[in-house]
C-alpha positions, 0 to 999 in steps of 0.5 A: 426509743427503739433499739435495733432488734438485731444489732448484729445487722450493723455488720453489713454497714461497716460498723466499727463496733460490730464489724471488727469481731467475728459474727458469733461475738457480742461487741459492747466496746466502742462508745456508740449505741445500737439504735437509730438517731432521732427522726430529725437526722433522717429528715436532714439527710433527705433534704440534703439529698434533695438539694444535692449540693456537696461541695465545700461548705461553711458554718451555716446560719443558726448553728451557733445560736442552736448551741447558745440556746441549748447551753442557756436552757439546759445548763444555765450557761450564757455564752457569747456566740463569738466564743464558739470555735467549730471543730471536726471532733472533740479529740481533734479539738483536744489536740488543737489545744496543745498545738496552739500552746507549744510552750506548754510541755507538762500535761496533767491527765486523769487516769483511768481515762479514755485512751486519747487522754494519753495519746494526744500528749504523746503525739504532741511530745508533751510530758504526761502526769497521770492523776489517779482516780479512786473509787469513792462511793459509787463514783471515781474521784480524783485527788485535788491535793495530788493535782495541786502538789503536782503543779507545785513541782512543775517549773514549765507551763502546764495544762490539765486535760479534764473529762466531765462527765468522766469516761469511764465511770460516769463521774459528774463533778460538783460545782465545789470541785470545779471551783477548787480545780479552777482556783488551783489552775489559776494559781499556777497559770495552768490551762484547763481543757475540759472534754464535756462530750457527755454533758447531756448523757446524765442518768441521775438527777445530778446536774452537769456543770460546764467548766466555763460556767464556773471559771472567770471569762478571762481565765484560759479555759477550753470547753469541748462539746458535741452532740455526737454521743447525745444523739448517736451520730458519731459518724458526723464529726462536729464539735465546738470549742467554747473559749471565752478568753480572747488570746486563747481563742485566737491561738486556737483558731490559728492552729486550724488553718491546715486542719479538716473543717466540719462537713456541711452535712455534719453541721446540719445534723448537729443543728437539727438534733439540738433543735428537734431531737430532745423528745427522742433523747428523753426516751433514750435516757429512760432506756439507758437507765433501765440498762444501767440498772441491769448492770448494777443488779448483775454486779451484786452477784460478783463480789470479786468485781468493782463495777462503777456506773456513776451518774452519766454515760452508757459506759460501766467500768469493771475492775477485778479485785484479784488481778484477773485479765477480764478482757481475755476472760470475757473474750473467751466467752464471746464478749468483747469489751474495751480492754482497760490497759489503754485507759490505765488499768490492765485488770479492768474493762469498759462495758457499753450498755447502750444496746438492746436489753436482750443483747445486754442480758446475753452478754452478761450471761456469757460474762457469768460463765467466764467468771464461774470458770475462773472461780472453778480454776482457783477453787 
């Protein structure tokens, strides 16, 4: 797996990650990586250029089978192809889940969580109940007791928006935790919508366990997955909602009448990655493990910080023990990270280590300078 040797060149191609900030600044924020996708993506695009057909499309043959095979082989989850509902992205898929259930007004969300966990309930004018995650060992963990107690107080229909593996912090939830979460939701007739876009970005030996694998098929659950993070093809909006329970699936399908559909090329790219991208993916995980270790080693020199990398993703969560505005401090040294405020913490930042080692090392050097300057100001 080859990183872009000079990811700054991405600015020439209207990259959100690299074109948002001035040339001298290093952006390690939005969750895409500084590498080309698997060779099968280029092959797929070239074949599409050869046939030149870019009109309205439909789901291609083999798309569902590619997901069925992958989930069975990688996650030991045997699903019915009819459970799959293609959607144009995980975030739209999350919103569809609420649109399909207008009677659900109370939404439980983990915090910190990536900003759409707050945005989607807000747009749909639902009432959000944040469920705090706290540092336990090397991961961020929620309180099942808090979730259960919150559901006990609600008198209206409710839903839980979940994220597994969690963004930020990389928590990979155990089967025991998921069983308890599912049982709690079932007791209160609560829908669970699980964002599992990071399911195949596991950096430790801890296996990802899909929510739908643990839940009963007659329980209302929606598991959202995509290949876009796994293979670095976020520009091709394609995801799947896996919904075993028929009534929930029917309501979900009805919400899509006036919504954007998945583009034919996005279908093709996703299908090719699920079939032919795994050797590239193995090399990617090894490179990300190396970068994560670099971040972990860097953190040892900064006891004023709490750095969580967890078991998955390429996103480190960095919190300040002394209420420092890390985003502002690091930006002053030319390093742009995701500010923690929209995630639920004004004194934290999220760092994307999916870049070449030289860029990461330079960013950490600049962050060292920012932290040293803060110490000198308060000495």
